[in-house]
N, C-alpha and C positions, 0 to 999 in steps of 0.2 A: 603658572609654570615654574616649577625651579631651574636651574641651571644648577643646583650642589652634585654631589656626588652622592651616590644611592646604591645601595644594594637592594639585595631583588626582596625582601622581606617588606626593603617600601615600596618598591616597580609593583614590585603587590598587591600593597594598599592604595598604590596613584595608580593605578590598574582600574578597583571599586568602585573608587571616589571621582576617579572619571570617565566613568564606562559611555556611558552616554554621552557625549563627550567624544570618546574617538570613534565609537559604533559610527555615530553620524558623519565624521569626517569618511570613515572606511566606507560607507554605504556611499557616499558622495562619489568618493573612487573606484569600487569597485560598479557601482553600478546597480546592487543586490546585497539588500538589507539584511534576510537568510544568510546570503556570503560573510558578514560580515558579523553577525553576532558567531559563525562558526567558528570561525580565522580570530574573535576572541577568546573561546571561552578556548580553544587552542590554545593560543597567549597563557595562557594563567596556565593552563595544566602544568604547561610548559617549566612556565615560573618554577612553578608548589613544587615541579617534579627537579630541576635544576637545585632548589633553596637546600633540602633535602639532601641532596646528593654533594654540592660544594658547599658544606657548612664551616670546613673552616681557611677555602680558597675565592670569595662572595669580589665579584666582581663591580665595579663600580659603571656609574651610569650618569655623562652632566646633564643628558637631555632625558630626563624619562617621555614625553608629552610623545616627540618623533625617533625615541628606540620602540615604544612600546608599536605607533601607528607599524614605523616599515620590520616588525615583528610578524603582525597580524598581517601585513601586506602580503605579501611574503610567502605563506600561511595557508593565506587565501589563495595565490597567485600555485602555490605550488599544490594547493587539491586543488586548482583549476583545470591541471595540465594532467596531473594523476586521470579525475572525469576522464579527459580528452582521451585515454588511451584506453577505455573500458570502449565495449559495446552492451548497450543498452541491450539489454532481451527481447525486443519488438530488433531490434537488430539483428543480433545473431540470427533469431529462425527467423526476417528473409534471405540471411544469408545460405540457413540452411536451406531454406526454400530455391536460393538460385544455383545453388548449388548443390543441385537434392546427393546428397551419399546414397549406392549405389553398389550391389557388387559385382566386381564384372564376372565372376564367374557363370556356368550356365544357369539357368534357373529352374523351377524341376521341369514346366511341360520340355527343355530341351533336354533334361538328364534322362529321363523316360526316354526321345526321342531318338538321343542317341547308343542308350540302350536295348530298346527296339531294334536300328542295325544295325547295330550287332551282335541278334539272336540272326538278326538273315545273311549278314556276311561270317559268322560258323558254319549255318546250313549250308549257304552256297558251295563254302569249303568241300564240304563229307561228298559236294555232289563230284570236287574232284578224286582221277582215280592216288589212289592210298600215298605212293611215291613217287609223285608230284607235290600231294598238302605238304605228306615229309618235308619235303625237300624245304619248300618255301615257307614254310617254318620255323622249320630248322635255323634256313640263311636272314629270314626277314627278324625274327624274336628269337635266336637262341645265337646269332652273330659268327654261326660256321663260316669259315673260309669257302668256296668256290669248290678248293683241295681236297680240305678238309673233304665236302659235300661227296666227293667224286671215291674220296680212298673209305670212309662209310658202307655207303653201297655199292663201292667194285664196281664202278662206271663212270665211264670216262670224262674230261669236260666239257668239250663236247655237248656228251648227253648229257651233265649240270646246266648248262647253258639254253640248252634247247629245253628242258621243262624248264625252269625259272623265266621263256618267255613265253615255256605254252598259258603257265598258272598264271602270271601277268596279264596279256593276253584277255585271260576264264574272266579274274577281277575291273578290267577293260570294260567287256562284256555285260557282265553282272550293273556295273556301278551304271552302267548307257541306263538301263531295265530299268533305273530308281526314278 
């Protein structure tokens, strides 16, 4: 192995001429021939890309074998780290199976039940006397105050309270029957 200074073009040529030796050392170090091959190819591609980009300012390398080995080794390690961060398709499927995605909203059966219950509540409210129903709905749905209801229906606050109390008692009784 040469100990002189080496340009990028010479490094590429050295990599090609000593490919088998470098790959064998890298395979031994990594324990995987495919990883070693991939890293060696990536090292050559990086040298090729640098050569075109740095035509005027070429670095020099005193020990090309050590430099290329370290370069390929670091490429393989970086690739391995990236691969560890990614999930395989089967791992992703396993995670999705473990944590089934579900809509927290009601399903079709629940929606149908709720609609039926709403129809029943509306039918039950029809059984209330007109004024009591109007007071209840104005108070609960429209947000009118007791004072506003008393003024609207020209009744006392005590009467408003009594009508609301009777309306609530009626609703509770209807709910118990379900």
